[in-house]
C-alpha positions as CSV (number, residue, x, y, z in Angstrom):
1,X,120.6,51.3,172.7
2,X,118.4,51.2,169.6
3,X,119.8,52.3,166.3
4,X,117.5,54.2,163.9
5,X,118.1,54.6,160.2
6,X,117.1,57.8,158.4
7,X,116.7,57.7,154.7
8,X,117.8,60.7,152.8
9,X,115.2,62.5,150.7
10,X,117.9,62.5,148.1
11,X,117.4,58.7,147.7
12,X,113.8,59.3,146.4
13,X,113.1,60.7,143.0
14,X,111.3,64.0,143.1
15,X,107.7,64.6,142.0
16,X,106.6,64.9,138.4
17,X,106.5,68.5,137.1
18,X,105.2,70.3,134.0
19,X,107.8,72.5,132.3
20,X,105.3,74.9,130.6
21,X,101.9,76.5,131.2
22,X,100.1,73.6,129.7
23,X,100.6,70.5,127.6
24,X,98.1,68.7,125.3
25,X,96.9,65.3,126.5
26,X,96.6,63.0,123.4
27,X,94.7,59.8,122.8
28,X,97.9,58.0,121.5
29,X,101.6,58.7,121.9
30,X,101.8,60.8,118.8
31,X,101.6,64.5,118.1
32,X,99.1,63.8,115.3
33,X,96.7,61.9,117.5
34,X,93.4,63.4,118.8
35,X,93.7,65.9,121.7
36,X,91.6,64.8,124.7
37,X,92.5,67.5,127.2
38,X,95.2,69.9,128.5
39,X,97.4,69.3,131.5
40,X,98.0,72.7,133.1
41,X,100.8,73.6,135.4
42,X,99.6,73.2,138.9
43,X,97.4,70.2,138.1
44,X,98.1,67.1,140.1
45,X,98.8,64.1,137.9
46,X,100.1,60.5,137.9
47,X,102.5,59.0,135.4
48,X,101.7,55.3,134.7
49,X,104.1,54.4,132.0
50,X,106.6,55.7,129.4
51,X,106.7,54.8,125.7
52,X,109.6,56.4,123.8
53,X,109.3,60.2,124.3
54,X,105.7,60.0,125.7
55,X,104.3,59.5,129.1
56,X,100.8,58.0,129.8
57,X,99.2,60.1,132.6
58,X,96.1,60.6,134.6
59,X,95.3,64.3,135.3
60,X,94.0,63.9,138.9
61,X,92.5,67.4,138.7
62,X,90.2,66.6,135.8
63,X,90.3,62.8,135.6
64,X,91.5,62.9,131.9
65,X,93.8,60.0,130.9
66,X,96.1,60.1,127.9
67,X,99.6,60.7,126.5
68,X,101.8,63.8,127.0
69,X,105.2,64.6,125.5
70,X,108.1,63.8,127.9
71,X,109.7,67.1,126.6
72,X,107.3,68.9,129.0
73,X,106.7,66.4,131.8
74,X,109.7,65.4,133.9
75,X,110.9,64.4,137.3
76,X,112.1,67.1,139.7
77,X,115.8,66.4,140.3
78,X,117.1,67.4,143.7
79,X,120.7,67.7,144.5
80,X,122.2,66.7,147.9
81,X,125.5,67.8,149.1
82,X,127.1,65.9,152.0
């Protein structure tokens, strides 16, 4: 008899989310740096790295790369009850 292992979806971190309608994408990890775009809620994006309270992202909807505040971009946290 073969044994199969099922991994719980609770073991995997959730997708990245935007906690507002849109967040400014900046050229550097600073609120005073040049704005290069806006990451809108509903856009698909990839987070490449984190520096302090900033995340370096690629907006896959528009192709814009830059920094966004981690106050507005976070992981979806799911809760599992056994």
